[in-house]
C-alpha positions, 0 to 999 in steps of 0.5 A: 329333497328326500332321505330315509333313515331310522330314528327315535322320536324325542318330541311331538306337538299338534299340528293342525287338527289331524297332523303332528310335528315330531322331532326325531334323533337320527344317526346321519341327520341329528335331530330333525323335525317334520310333519306327520300327516294323520299323526293325530289319529288314535292308531298313529298316535301310539307309534309316534310317542317319545322313545319310539324308534321308527323307519322314516322317510322325509320329503321336502321341496327345499332342504330348508323346509320342515318337510314331512315324514312317512313313518313305520314302527321299528321298536315301540319301547313300551317297557319305558312307560310301565315304571315311573322312574324310567319314564322320568328318565325318558322324559329327561333324555328327550327334553335335554336333547331337544333343548341342547341339540341344534337341528340337522347337526349330526352327533353320531356318538351321542346318538349311539349312546342315547339308544343304548341308554334307552334300551338299558332303561327299558330293560330295567337294568341298573342305569343311573350311572350310565345316565350320568356318563350320558350327561357328561357326553352331552356336555362334551358334544355341546362344547362344555366338556369337563377335563378330569385327566389332571389337576388344574393347579399342580398337573398331578393325575393322582389324588384328584378330589374336586372340579372347578365350577368355573372351568370344569377342570379337576383339582387335587386336594393339594392343589385346592388348598383353602379353596376346597369349600368353593369346589365341587366334590369329584366322586369316585364314580367320575375318577376322583379320590373320594370314598363316599360311595353312598354320595357318588351318584348324587355328587356326579349329577350335581357336577353335570347339573351345574355345568348344564344349568349354569354354563350350557343353558345360558350361554348356548340356549338362553333358557332355563333347563327343562323341568323334566331333568329336575323331576328325574333327579328327585326320583333318582336321589330320593330312592 
């Protein structure tokens, strides 16, 4: 078995004395792991850091084997390492992908958006809102997408102000009634009617964080969310 593709490293771990196992994110093959012989050497280690984009050739005798990679650098994304918030973003993205994605299950839209987000972070652009949209997409791709198109109670498409923490559906002020204090605020950043723009990012990340932590993690994975996401939240929201 053999394939060739470009992919981005999202995890690496030692394998024996001289090799490493890397997880890469590829358009055609999704999240895919393999051994890189000699990958622990100083020369090769720098090329195999999370965030690096590689030209890959994967080989195995049978399709269900771990197999091995030969890899050449395409883009190192060294700019991600020079800023602590950017590095926290990279670590959270990679950790969530390894946490949530099943191996060898293609998610081309998520891959494309991940590459674009990493490029944006490396460029030093204003990326937190794009990161929020990325978490929304991750939930959707994993089967836990939110429905913010209309009020779950009244069917109205205007005046949406909340999200149900149970169903992930939007709720209008009218529809919320006495239940408003049990719902999550829906910020304007996500199409809500709220006007507290200074809290938009925090409220948006609280929504995605709720469904990542209380739905995706226990239902799909059975483990707590990676600590890397919490570290990123502290950096983004304490600024």
